[in-house]
N, C-alpha and C positions, 0 to 999 in steps of 0.2 A: 923268720916270721914277719910277715908284712905288718907294718904299723897301720893302724886304722885312723882315718881322719874323720873328724866330726864336723858335719856341715849343718849349719843352722838355717832352717827355712822358716821365714816369717810370713804368715797369712793373716788376713784381717780377722781380729777377734780370737785368734788361736795361734799358738806357737808349739812346734814339735821339732824333734831332732831325728835326723836320718843318718845312718852309718853307711858310708860309701867306700868301697875299696879304691885306693889311689890309682891303681892301674886299670880300673874298669872304666869303660866308656859309658857315658850316660845315654840311654836310649829309652824308648817306650817300654821295652821289655825288662830292662835292668833297673829302671827307676820305679820304686814302689809307689802305688797310688795312695794318696792321703784321703782319709775320711774324716769329716768334721761333723760335729753335732748340728742339727738344723737350728737355724736362727729363730728366735721367738718373734712372732708377729707383733708389729707395733700397735695394730688396731685392737688386739685382744689384751685385756687386763690380766694381771697375774693372780687374780682372785678367783679363777675358775669361771670367767665369763665367756669362755669359748664354747660352752654348751649351747646347743640350739635352743632358741627361745620358742616357747609355745605361743602360737597365735591365738589371741583372744577372739572368741566368737563375735561377729559383727551384729549389732543390734538392727533389727528390722525397722525400716522407716515407716512411720504411721502417716506421713504426708501423702496426699493424693497427687498423682502425676499431673503436671500442668499441661493444659491444652496448647498445641502449637499456635503461636500468634501469627496472624496474617501480616504479610509484608506491607509496610506503609506505602501508599501511593499506587498500589496495584488493585484494581477492581476485578471482580469475577467476570469472566468472558461471557458475553451475551450470545445465546444460541440463535442462529438465523435459520428459520424454516423456509420451505419452498414458497409458502403463501406470504412470507414477509418480503419477498423480492418484488421489485417494481413491475408493472405490466409491460409486456413485450411490445415492440414497435409494430405498426401495421404492415401488412404484406404489400410490397410494391406491385404496380399493375402487371409487370412482366411475370412475376412469380405467381400471381393469381392466374394468369393465362397458362403458365407452365403446369400448375396443379390440375387445372381442368383438362389440359392436353394429355397429361399422363393418364388420367382416368379413362379417356377415350381411346387410349392405345394399350389397354391391358390385354388385348387379344394376342399381343406379341408373345406372351408367355411370362414366366417368372422373371422378375427383375434381377439381373446380375450386372456385373461391371460393364460388359459389352452392351447390354440393352440400355443401361442408363446413359451411356455415351451416345448411343444411336438416337434415343428419345430426345435427349437434350439438343442434339444437332438438328433434328427435325423440327423441334419446337422453335429453335432460333430462326430457322428458315421460314417457318409459318408466321412467326411474329413480324419478321421483316417484310413479308408480303402483304400484311394487312394495311389498309388505309387508316388515316387518322379517325375517320368516322367509325370504322370497325373496332378500333382500339378504345374508343371513348367509353364504352360500358365498363371496361376494366379500370379506367381512370375514375369513373363515377363510384365504383365499388371501393376503390382505394380512398376516396374522399370520405365516404361513410365510415370506413374503418379508422381513418385518421381522426375524425371528430369523436368517435367513441373512445379512441385511445387518449385523446386530450382530456376528456371528462374523467376517465378512469385514473389517469396520472394525477390530475388535480385532487381527486378524492384520496388517492393513495398518500400523497405528501401531506395533505391536511390532517390525516389520521395517523400518520407514521410516528412511532416512538423515536425520540432523538437517539436513545441508546442503540436501537436496532440500526438506525442510519449510520452511526459510527462503526458498528460491527460490520455492516455491509461494505463500507468504504475501506475498512482495514483489510478485508478479504480481497477487494478489488485492487488495492495497492500491492498486495502480495503477488497477485497475478499480472501486475503491470498494466492494469486498466485504469482509466481516469475515474475520479471520484464523482459520486452523484451530488449535484448541486441543488437539488430541489426544484421548485417551480421557478421558471425564469421571471425576472422582474418585469412588471408592466412598463411599456415604453412611456416616456414622459410626453405630456400633451404638447402639441405644437402651438406656439403662440400665433395670434393673428398675422403678425408680420412673417413668421416662418412659413405659414400656409401660403401667403402671397409669394414668398421667394421660391417655394417649390413649384407653384403654378407658373411663375415667371420663367423659370428655367426651361420649361417645356414649350414655351412660345417660340415663334420664329426669331425674335430678337435675342432671346436667351441662347438658342442653338447657334446663332451666328457668332455670339461672343465666345462661346466654348470652342467653336471650330476656327476662330481667328488666331493665327499663329504669327502674325506680323507685329503685334504689339509687344513691347518689352515687359509689360505688366502681365502677371500670371492670369490665365483666363478665369480661374475660379475666383480670384480676388476681384477682378474687374466685374464679374457677374454679380458678386455681392455688393459692390459699390454702386453699380447701375440700378440694381433692385432697390437699394436703400433710397436712391434719388427718386425713383418712380413712386415708392411708398410714401415719401414725404410730400410729393406733389399731388397725391390723391385726396379727394374730398371725403367727408365722413360718410356720405352715402355710398361711395365706392368701396370704402373699407367695411361697411356694415356686414356683408355676407361672411367675411372671414371671422368677425366677432361672433356671429350667430353660430357658425360651425364649431368654434372653440368652446362656447358655452354649452352647446349640445353634448359634445364629447366629454366635457368635464362633469356634467350631470350623470351621464351613463357610467363613467368611471366611479363616481361616488356611490351610485346605486349598486354597482357590482361589488364594491368593497363592503357595503352594508349587508348584502346577502351572504357573503362569505363569513362575516363575523357572527352571524346568527347561528 
């Protein structure tokens, strides 16, 4: 009779004894599986707190929902309508002629791609064959449109809302176009001496100084120096016409500013 050996197997938190035959080899089939009681959870208390807790009903809030606050520093976008845009530039003389030429050639048929190219070619040839006297009516019409455009532009910028101008410039910047700068500043009045210097430049002496390349001094500097010498050598009677022209332009400028401010 084979003697039995007792083998002690130690496992965490449990100890058991397994009887194994001495001649038997230990394997997965011959070694009995050990079962241990499940460990108690540390999070649960021994007083029966493992029961699921009942959720208490939430109280309905009596507070009214807050309105979303607007981001600081961001203003509402200004809408730009078609009538808010600046007046278009006047049509150049050639395009005035092109518009009338196309009206006279409507007998060709419906305008398509080939007809447009042919009409444009004929118009270019007809414009090139005109003399300056024949082109003058189109230039006169352009001058009329130009004066009307300047008046409309001045009225537009005087009555334009700055917020609309900023919105228009924002759109133009997004399209890669330059910003609108408003009305151009009026040129400064020429002083009596500057008026004489401009007149002296167109004289024979002034043209000779500008065309002279032999002097080491720059021609424009020499022209200013000689004009200053001539001005200082003039009498009060010789200077008088330049002062009269200056005072006249000054009065017209002040009168124009007064009308714009009314």
